[in-house]
C-alpha positions as CSV (number, residue, x, y, z in Angstrom):
1,M,-3.3,162.8,216.9
2,N,-2.5,160.9,213.7
3,D,-2.2,164.2,211.7
4,V,0.3,165.6,214.2
5,W,2.4,162.5,213.9
6,K,2.3,162.7,210.0
7,M,3.2,166.4,210.1
8,W,6.1,165.8,212.5
9,K,7.3,162.8,210.4
10,K,7.2,164.9,207.2
11,S,9.2,167.7,208.7
12,F,11.7,165.3,210.3
13,D,12.2,163.6,206.9
14,S,12.7,166.9,205.2
15,W,15.2,168.0,207.8
16,E,17.0,164.7,207.6
17,N,17.4,164.8,203.8
18,A,18.6,168.4,203.9
19,T,21.1,167.7,206.7
20,A,22.4,164.5,205.0
21,A,23.0,166.4,201.7
22,Y,24.8,169.2,203.6
23,V,27.0,166.8,205.6
24,E,27.8,164.8,202.5
25,E,29.0,167.9,200.7
26,V,31.0,169.1,203.7
27,L,32.7,165.7,204.1
28,K,33.7,165.7,200.4
29,S,35.4,169.1,200.8
30,P,39.2,169.2,200.5
31,L,39.2,171.5,203.5
32,V,37.9,168.5,205.6
33,L,39.6,165.6,203.7
34,G,43.1,167.0,203.8
35,P,43.4,167.5,207.6
36,S,41.4,164.3,208.2
37,G,43.8,162.3,206.0
38,T,46.8,163.8,207.8
39,L,45.3,163.0,211.2
40,L,44.6,159.5,210.2
41,S,48.1,159.0,208.8
42,E,49.6,160.3,212.0
43,A,47.4,158.1,214.1
44,M,48.4,155.0,212.1
45,K,52.1,155.9,212.5
46,A,51.6,156.3,216.3
47,R,49.8,153.0,216.4
48,A,52.6,151.3,214.6
49,K,55.2,152.7,217.0
50,V,53.2,151.6,220.0
51,N,52.8,148.1,218.5
52,D,56.6,147.9,217.8
53,R,57.4,149.0,221.4
54,L,54.9,146.6,222.9
55,A,56.4,143.8,220.8
56,G,59.9,144.8,221.9
57,F,58.8,144.8,225.6
58,W,57.1,141.4,225.4
59,G,60.0,140.0,223.5
60,G,62.4,141.5,226.0
61,I,60.9,139.7,228.9
62,G,60.9,136.4,227.0
63,L,57.2,136.2,226.1
64,P,56.0,135.6,222.5
65,T,54.9,138.6,220.5
66,K,51.8,138.7,218.4
67,R,53.9,137.9,215.3
68,D,55.5,134.9,217.1
69,Q,52.0,133.6,218.0
70,E,50.7,134.1,214.5
71,R,53.7,132.2,213.0
72,G,53.2,129.4,215.5
73,L,49.5,129.2,214.8
74,H,50.2,129.1,211.0
75,A,52.7,126.3,211.4
76,L,50.3,124.4,213.7
77,N,47.5,124.8,211.2
78,R,49.8,123.6,208.3
79,L,50.8,120.5,210.3
80,Q,47.1,119.8,211.2
81,S,46.2,120.1,207.6
82,Q,49.0,117.7,206.6
83,L,48.0,115.2,209.3
84,H,44.4,115.3,208.1
85,D,45.5,114.6,204.5
86,L,47.7,111.7,205.8
87,E,44.7,110.3,207.7
88,E,42.5,110.4,204.6
89,R,45.2,108.6,202.5
90,L,45.6,106.0,205.2
91,A,41.8,105.4,205.3
92,D,41.8,105.1,201.5
93,L,44.7,102.6,201.6
94,E,42.9,100.6,204.3
95,A,39.7,100.6,202.3
96,A,41.5,99.5,199.1
97,G,43.3,96.7,201.1
98,K,40.0,95.4,202.5
99,K,38.5,95.3,199.0
100,G,41.5,93.4,197.6
101,S,41.4,90.7,200.4
């Protein structure tokens, strides 16, 4: 039974290596890369149009778009960071005041 497994494993590994080499060559071919690149470009253009239309729809009914939410979160993060810095400065000033007393 062990010999059957070894023989099957050896033939599978051989098949896998040959198939991987063939697929790699096919995927590097300009006949595959050209149309694939075109398809990807068109898909990304379509996605951008859908995103713009969705943003227009949500904005049209008065809800914040993804960009609006990202801007708000960025501003909130910046304010939180400044508040944290001010808290640290206040703690340092309080510590310095206690040492001076």
